[in-house]
N, C-alpha and C positions, 0 to 999 in steps of 0.2 A: 307815381304813387300819389295818393290823395294828399292835400295840403296839411291835414291833421289826421294821420292814419288811425282808424278805429280798430276794434277787435276783429279778428278773422279777416284781416287785410291780406296777409300772406297765404299762399297756397301751401298745404301741408307737405307736398313733395318738392318744394323749392330747393332744399339742400341737395337733392339728387341730381339736379341739372338735367342733362340729356339722358340720364339713366332712369328717369322717372317711369319709363315704360316697363321696367321690371315688375311694377305693381300689377300689371294686367297680364304679363307674360305667362304666369302659371295657369291662369284660366284659359287663355288662348291655346296653349299647348295641350292642356287637358281635354278641351273640346275637340281639337283636331285628332288627338289620340283615340278618343272614343269613337269618332267617325271612321278613322283609318282601320281600326281593328274590328269594326262592325259590332261594337258592344251593344247589348240589348238596351242599355239605358242612355244611349246617345240621343241628343235632342237637337232639333233644327234651330230652335230659338237660341239655345246655348251656343251652338256652332256659329251662328251668324252675327253675334255681337261684335267680335273682333273685325271681321271683314267689313261690317258696317262702319266701324271706327275708321278703317282705312279709306272707305268711300267718302266719308265726311272730310277727311284730310285732303283727299284729291279734289273734291268739290270746292273746298275753300281755296286751295292753291290755284285752281283754274281761274277763280274769280280774282285772286290777287294778281296773277300774271296778266289777265285780260285788262284789269283796271290800270295797271302800270303802263301797259302798251297804249291804251286809249289816252291816258293822262299825258304821256309823252307826245302824242300827236296834237293834243290841245283842243280838239273840237268838242263842242258841247260842255266845255269846262265850266264849273260852278264857282269855285274859289281859286283865283289865279295866284296861288302862292306855292312855294316849294315846301317839301317835308324835310324837317331837320333830323339829325342823327339821334337827338333825344327821343323823338317820337318813334323812330325805328327800334331803339333799344327798349322803349316802354312796351311796344307791341310785339316783341320778339316771341313771347310764349303764348301765341294765340291758340295753340293746340291744348292748353290746359283744360279748357271747357269740354273738349272732346274726351280727354282723359277722365274728367269728373263724371260725365254721363256714362262712359263705359264702365267705370267702377261701380256706379250706382245700379246700372243694369245687371251686372253680375251679382250684386248683393240682393237685388229684388228677385232674380231668378232662383237663387239658393234659399231665400227666405220666404217666398210666397209660392206655394205649390201650383196654384192655378195659372200663374204666369207661364210655367213650363208647358202648359197644355193648350195655350191659345192657338187657334188655327192659322194657317198661312194667309188666308184671304177671306174677308167678309165685307161686302159693299156697304151694308148698313152701318157698320162700325166706322168706316172711313167717313161717311157722310156725317155721322154724329160727332166725330172728332172735330171736324171743321165748324160745325154748328156751335159746339161748346167753346171752341177757340174764339169765334166771332163774338160770342156773348160774354161769359164770365172772364175768360182769359184777357181779352182786350180791355174790358172794364176795370178789372183789378190791376192790370199793368198800368193803365192810365193814371190811376190814383196813387199807385206805388211810385210811379215815376215822378209825379208832382211832389210827393213826399220827399223823394230823394233830392229835390231842389230846395228843400228847406235848409237853412244855413247849417244846422247841426249835422244832418246826414250828408249834405253836399260836401262839406269840408272833410268829413271822415271817410267817405266812400266815393260818391259819384263824381267828384272833381277829378279823380284819376282818369275816368273815361273822357271828360270834357277838356282834358289837357290837350287833346288833339282837335285843333280848330279845322285843319284841313284833313278830312277823313278819307280813309280808303277801306276796302272790305273788312280787313282784319280789325279795324278800329271797333267794329260792332261787338266784339266779344272780349274787349279789354276792360275788365272790371275786377275789383277786389273779390277774393274768395267768398266772403259772406254775401255779397250782392248776387253772385252767381248761384248760391244756394237758394235764394228767394226766387230767382228766375227759373231754376229747375222745378221748384214746387209749383210755380204758376203753369209751366208748360206740361207738368205731369198731370194736371187736372183732367184734360181730355183722355189721356192714356189710362189713368187709374179708373176713371168713370166707365170707359168702355171695357176694360179688362176685368174689373172686380164687381161693378154694379150691374151694368146692362149685359155683361158677358157677350159683347159684340166685337171686342177688340181682335186684332189680328197682327201678324208680323208685318204685313204690307202696310196697314194703316199707320202703325208706329213709324215705320221707315219713311213713308211719304210725308208724314207730319213733321218729323225732325228735318228732313231734307227741305221741306217748305220753309221752316224757320231759318235754316242756313241760307237758302236762296234769298229770302226777303231781307235778312240781316246784311248779307253781302251786297246785294243790289242797292239797298237804301243808303249804304255808307260809301258808295262810289262818289268820286268828286267830279262826275260828269253825268249828264242826263241821258237815260237810256230808254225811257218809256215814250213811245211815239205819240204825237198829238192825236192821230187818227183813232187810237184806242179809246180815248175819252170822248171823241166825237161819235163813234159808233155806239158806245154804251156810257152815257153821261153819269149814271150812278157809280161808275167805277172809281170816281174821285173820292168817294166815301169808303171804298172797300180796299184800296191799294194806295200806299204812299209812294212818293217818288224820291230820288236822291236829292233833288232841290228842296223838297219839303223837309227832309230830315237835316239837310245842311243848315237850314235856317235855325234849327234847334241848337246846333253847335255854335252858331255865330251870335244868336240872340238870347239863348238860354231859357227864356221864360215863355216860349211859345212852342207849338207843335210837339206835344208830349206823347201822342199816340204811338202804339207799337207798330203795327203794319196797316191798320185800318183807321183813317183819320176822322171817322164820324164822331168820336167823342170830343175831339177838338172843336168841331162845329157845334156840338150840343152845348159844351161848357164855355164857349167863347174864347178859346185859347189858340185858335187858328191864326197864324201870322198873316197880316194883311198883304204882305208882299209875296206870298207863296206863288200865286198864279203868275205874277210878273217875272219872278226869278225863273220859273219853269219855262216861260216863253223865251226869255232872254238866253237861257242856257241852250235851248234847242236851236237857236239861230246862230250861236257862236261858231264861226268856221274853224277849220283846221289851221293851226299856227303856220305862219311863214317866218321862220327864224332869220335873224341877220347872219348868224354864224352856225356852221355845221362842222363837227369834227368827225372825220371818217376813220373808223378804227376796224378791228376785226377780232374774232375769237382767238384764243391762244392755246391753252391745253384743253383736252376733252372736258375736264371738270370746270373749266371757266364759264361754261354755259350756266352753271348754278350761281355764279357770282355776278351775273347780270342783274340789273334791277328787275327784269322780268322773272327772275328765278327766285331764290331764297333770300329774303331781306337780311336775315342774320348772317349770311355768308357775304352778300354783296356789300354790306356796310363795313366790312373789315378786310384787311390785307389777305391776299391769297394764301391759304393754308390747306394742306391735305387732311381731310377728315376721313376717319375710318369708315363711317357709314356711307360715304360716297362710293366706296368700292362695292357695296351691296346694291347700288343703283346702276351697275354697269349696263343692264339691258336698256334703261332709259337713256343713259349716256350714249350708247351705240345708236339708238334711234334718233337722238338729237343730231349726231354727226351725219347720219344718212340724210336726215331732213335738211341739214345745212348744205349738204352736197347737192341735193335735188333743187332746193329753193334758189331761184335764179336772180334775186335782186337784194340790195341792201335793205335793212329794216331799222326802224327807230328804237333805240334802247333807253334814251334819257332826254329829259327836257329841263332846262333851267332858265330862270328869269334873273337877270343881273343888270342893275341900273336901267339903262334905256333900251337894252336889247334882249332878245330871246335867243337862246342857244340850244342846239340839239346835238346829240351824238347818234351817228348811224353806224351800223356794223355790217361789214362785208361778211356774208355767211360762209367763211372759210377759216380754217385753223392755221396755226403757225406752220405746221408741217407742210401744208399745201404751198406756202410761199417758197419753200425750199426745193420744190419739185419744178424742174425746168419746163416740163410739158404742161404745167398748170399756169404758167405766167401769162400767157395770152388771154386765157379765160378770166383770170383775176383782174388783169388790166382792163378788160372789157367791162367787168362789173364796176370798177372804179370810174371808168369813163362814163358809164351810164348814170352813176350817182352824181357826177359833176354836171352832166347835162340836165338831170332832173332838178338839181339846184339852180341851174341857169334858167330853166323853164319857170320855176316857182318865184324867181326874183330874189333868191338868197344872195347875200353880198360876198361872203367868204366861205371857202371850204378848206379846212386844214387837214393835212394828210398825217395820220397817226400810225405808229408802229411800223409794220413792214409795207404799208401802202405807199411808201416812198423808198427810194434807194437808187444808187448810181447804176447798178447792174439790172435792177428790176424795171424801172421806168425813167431812168435818168433824173431822179428826184422830181418827178412830175412833169418834166419838160415835154414829154411826148404828147400830153393832152393839149398843151398850148399849140404844138405844131399841127395837130390834127384839127384844132378848133381855134384859129388865131383871133377870132372876133369875140371870144368869151368875155362876157361882162362880169361874171362871178370871178372873184380873185382866188387863185389857187395858192395856198401857203403851205410850205413844208415845215415851217417853224424852226428852221436851223439857226437863224440869227439869235433867237431867244435862248435856244438850247446852248449855243456857244457862250453867250454872256452869263448864263446861269453857272456854267462850269467855271468860267473865268472868275466870277465873283465868289465861288466856293473855295477858291485857293486862298489860304491864310495870307494876310498882309505880311510882307517881308520875306516871302518864299523866294529863294534864289535859284533853286533847281527842282525839277520834277522828273519822275520816271514815266515814260509813255509806253503802254502796251495794249494793243487791241486792233481789231479789224478796222482798216482805214475807211473813212466815210467823209461826207461833206463837212460834218461837224468836226471830225477829228482833224482834217486838214486846216480848218479855220481856227481851231483852238491852238494847235501847234504854231501856226503862223503868227497869231496874236501874241503868244508867249515869247516866241523868239524875237519878235519885233520889240517887245518890252525889255529885252535883255535877260530874260530868264532862260537858263540852260535847260533844254529838254533832252533827256537821255532815252534812247530806245535800246531794246535788247534783241530785236530781230533785224537782221541785215536787210531783208526785203522791205520792211517798213521804213527803215532808215533811208534806203535809196529812193523810194517813192516820195517820201517827204522832202528829201534834199532837192529833188527836181522841182518841187512846187514852191521852193523858197528862193528869194534873191540871195545874192552873194553875202551881203551883210547879215541878214537874218539867219542864213545857213550856218554861219559861224557859231551860232548858239545851239545847234543841233549836234548831238554826239551819239556815238554807238558804243555800247559796252555790254559784253556778254557775262561779265563777272560782278560788277557793282550793283548792289540793290540797297544802297544806304540812304537813298532819298526818302524823306519823311512824307512826301506827297506823291501819290501815284494817280495817274490818269489812265483809266482802263476801259476796255470794252467787255462785252458779255462773254467773250471767248477766253478770258483770263483763267488760267488753269490752277488747280489746287497746288501743284508743285511750285508754280511761280509765286503763289500767295505765301507759301511756306517760307520763302526767302525774304519776306518783308520783315523789317525790324519792328520791335514792339512799339505800339503807338502810332504806326503809320496811318495816315489818312488816305483812304482809297476812294477816289471820286470817279464814278462811271460817266462816260460821255455818250453811251449807247442807249437805244430805246429800251433794251432789256438789261436787267441787272446781272452781274456775274454771281455765281454761287458763293455765298459767304462761308469761309472755312476757318477764319481766325477770330478768336474771341478777344484777343489783345490788340486788335486793330479797330479803327473807326471807319465804317462804311457809310458813305452818303447815299441818299436816294439817287436814282437816275435823274437826269435834269428835270427839275420840277419846282413848283411854287405852291405855297399854302394859299388857298383861296379864301377870300373874305367870308365870314359866316353868312352874310346876306345871299351868298351864292346858293345856299340850301344844301340838301342832301346829295352827295356826289357818288355816283356809281360809274364805273367805266371798265374797259377791258385792261387798262393799266392797273390791275387790281393787286399788285404787289406793293403799291404805295400806301402809306398810312392815310387815315381819314383826313379829308379836306385838302389833301395834297394831290395836285393834278399835274400831268406832264407839261413840260415847257412847250411842246409841240401843239398841245391843245390850247394852252393859254395864249399862244401867239395868234391863233385864229380869232380868239375873242377880243384881244387887244386891237388887232387890225380892224375889226368891225366897230369897236368902241371909238377908235380914233378916226375912222372913215378913210383910212389910207387906200388909195385907189391904185395899188400896185400888186403885181404877182411876186411871190417869193418861191421860186422853184428853179430847177436846173442848176446853173452855176451862180444864180443871183443870191446874194446875201444882203439882207436888209441892214440898215445902220444899227449895230448892236447897242450902242449907247442910247440911241433914241428909243428903241423898243424896251430896254431895261428901265429907263426912267418912266416911260408910259405905264409899264406893268406895276411899278411901285406906286405911282399916282392913283391907279385904280384899285389899290388895296391888296394886291398880291405881294406875298413876302417869301423870301428864301426859306426853304425847309431846313431843319436843323440836322446836326450830326446824329446818326442812328447807330448805336453800338451793334456789333454783329450778334 
């Protein structure tokens, strides 16, 4: 929001939230009904307004996904900073301007008879549209934009847009409602002129013109350079007719230069062109793809998790995983994404972060959680993981941490098989188990004398139980098979602190895996603290117990906006397995941590705290 919000700041349908589309639903349904029944008064212009709104949403979303993918790679980057959650929240309702234009189009259709009669196509109208845009629209926008930077208007309106220093495509349409009204009036000049005055307007000319506005808005707010140098070499005057992302990025960092809309010639005419425009353009084009110090290798989880990636919907990705009703309506897209993931044969970048002296990336294996449970898929998935590790080796990456099910005793012996196949690996493979262990241990309240253990055994589970028994804390299991396996892993002295009980559930601290059942949870006493040690959380069924997050830490704010496949965690909370890889890279530890190896838990805990990571708090069910 602007620093001193003026009148018409808020959008009128803001109270409706995601139900704002009920405002256009009657018109969309009515137009489809007239077409379906073959009514005499059905009209093509009326029918196409809603599909055109959908096209604009798709067009914008494609730019958003493309931009985030390219930003994650880091090549041709303009401003090397991360986007924070405040910006994500501020830019969440980027579709408001599509709603506004749709409502106004419906209003014009019903209020101006001649609009309903415009032809489908006229070439002269299209040409005139762009001539009017190049002249009056660009000129008026330039001076309106300069006026917006006057203190009075800037503090009440335009500062909302300029709150985003690091831009991305949707930043282009994040303005107060009143400001958008003026933009619509400006962009309506060519459409009104061709439709009402020259009578040369057409459905195609309006559609192309608005799509052009969307294209240029999205392209110009990318945080990486996309216009190749040869375009300006072949046609030098193009520099006056088309701006670049670096041109507009300077406007967001310098504020008092580069005011033009899409065509910079007015900045040249009135002397407001930033002197560093050409230099920044050249520098951005030459910036190579990032070579991060640390890579976290994760994977997709549920079918809907694809929408929670940073490449998907920002509003979903920036919040813990929740099931939204409208995602069920997108099942054809979800199915296509699953098929694409199955066909796509290599990992892909989903996130990039800069923290202190290192760059970190997250790569996703294009497989879902269900694939990891299938025995016949293991070899193929292990090959994908191995190829990712070798790619990291080739690029000179220092650390690869294995997240979620990319590690496991029965799956790949906690990553040991990759070292056996490639014993001379320089990149360090880290399963993160030591930090996960110490996070669990430090989550147990001081003074606890006994805990209940229940869950599928893993490297982390064995290490946690061993450490607790060694400290003299009694660990009670409720499954005989788990008890016998744990007993074999402990020495005689520590084994005395391991007990088996099928009746007692009185312990106030439970250490659990994802397979904790609802029946087992029902036996917990009120106020029990339930601490997961597994990668995935158990289903929470008790409101009178306290559930901690899966082993995780709160990242420093300087880490930026975090998105990951561990999307059941709250904001800024990232898994211990991922933090472990980052800390290994920050500390420069030249050791592998996989197989049976467990790093010094005290050392990695202290290092994590020193770098600003903090334990996550208790989360009520």
